[in-house]
C-alpha positions in Angstrom: 4.6 -28.5 19.8 2.2 -29.2 17.5 -0.7 -26.5 18.6 2.1 -24.1 18.0 2.9 -25.2 14.3 -1.2 -25.3 14.0 -1.5 -21.5 15.2 1.3 -20.4 13.2 0.4 -21.8 9.9 -3.2 -20.7 10.5 -1.7 -17.0 11.1 0.3 -17.5 7.8 -3.0 -18.2 6.0 -4.8 -15.4 7.5 -2.2 -13.0 6.7 -2.0 -14.4 3.2 -5.7 -13.9 2.6 -5.4 -10.2 3.9 -2.4 -9.6 1.8 -4.4 -11.0 -1.4 -7.7 -9.1 -0.4 -6.2 -5.5 0.5 -3.9 -3.7 -1.6 -2.5 -1.7 1.1 -1.1 -4.6 3.0 2.1 -5.7 0.8 4.4 -8.6 1.0 7.1 -8.6 -1.4 9.8 -11.0 -1.9 12.1 -12.3 -4.9 10.3 -15.7 -5.7 7.3 -17.7 -4.4 9.3 -19.3 -1.8 10.8 -16.3 -0.6 7.2 -14.6 0.3 6.3 -18.1 1.7 9.5 -17.8 4.0 8.8 -14.1 4.8 4.8 -15.0 5.4 5.9 -17.4 7.8 8.6 -15.4 9.8 5.8 -12.4 9.8 3.0 -15.1 11.4 5.6 -15.9 14.1 6.1 -12.2 15.0 2.5 -11.9 14.8 2.0 -14.6 17.0 4.5 -13.6 19.6 2.7 -9.8 19.4 -0.4 -11.5 20.1 0.7 -13.4 23.0 3.0 -11.0 24.6 1.5 -7.6 24.1 -2.3 -8.1 23.4 -3.1 -9.1 26.9 -1.3 -6.3 28.4 -3.1 -3.9 26.2 -6.7 -5.8 26.8 -6.3 -5.5 30.6 -5.1 -1.6 30.4 -8.2 -1.1 28.0 -10.7 -3.5 30.1 -13.1 -0.2 30.9 -13.1 0.5 27.2 -14.2 -3.2 26.4 -16.9 -2.6 28.8 -17.8 0.7 27.5 -17.9 -0.2 23.7 -19.3 -3.6 24.4 -16.2 -5.1 22.8 -16.1 -3.0 19.7 -12.7 -2.0 20.7 -11.4 -5.5 20.0 -11.3 -3.8 16.2 -8.8 -1.2 17.3 -6.6 -3.4 19.6 -6.4 -6.2 16.6 -5.4 -3.4 14.4 -3.0 -1.9 16.6 -1.6 -5.6 17.1 -1.3 -5.3 13.0 0.4 -2.1 13.1 3.1 -3.5 15.6 3.6 -6.5 13.7 4.4 -4.3 10.5 6.8 -2.0 12.6 8.7 -5.1 13.9 8.7 -6.8 10.5 10.3 -3.6 9.6 12.9 -3.7 11.8 13.6 -7.1 11.0 14.0 -6.4 7.5 11.0 -8.4 6.6 9.2 -7.1 3.5 5.7 -6.7 4.9 3.9 -3.5 5.4 0.6 -2.3 6.4 -0.4 1.3 5.4 -2.5 3.2 7.4 -5.0 2.6 10.6 -8.3 1.8 8.4 -6.5 -0.6 6.2 -5.0 -2.3 9.7 -8.6 -2.4 11.4 -10.0 -4.2 8.0 -7.0 -6.5 7.8 -7.4 -7.4 11.5 -11.0 -8.2 10.8 -10.1 -10.4 8.0 -7.2 -12.1 9.7 -9.4 -12.6 12.8 -12.2 -14.3 10.7 -10.0 -16.6 8.8 -7.7 -17.4 11.6 -10.6 -18.7 13.7 -12.1 -20.5 10.4 -8.5 -22.3 9.9 -8.3 -23.3 13.8 -11.8 -25.1 13.5 -10.5 -26.9 10.6 -7.0 -27.6 11.5 -6.6 -30.2 14.1 -5.0 -29.0 17.5 -2.5 -30.6 19.6 -4.7 -31.7 22.6 
């Protein structure tokens, strides 16, 4: 359970950095507390998308991983971010990613920041 909380907080921090750095990734809310709550809910959605959908996409695109020497990971991460944005819209959360190239850059930022936060934050093991 502690590992789940740590990963969710790391995702929320990484999403916050991407929202802060990129104007085309928006997170709106009435107050700071509302924005934090929305960010945590979006981080949960992002975690679910990454744990359920991403492995299936990776298996289906395995030949492309070999062919591009792993660079297709940027596209897969962008698609997971766009899917998270779509789910957030369906769940009436105020999070939106505008365009594919923004999602590629956002996915790259989220990957780097999430990795760094997972190194710093304690895990449940």
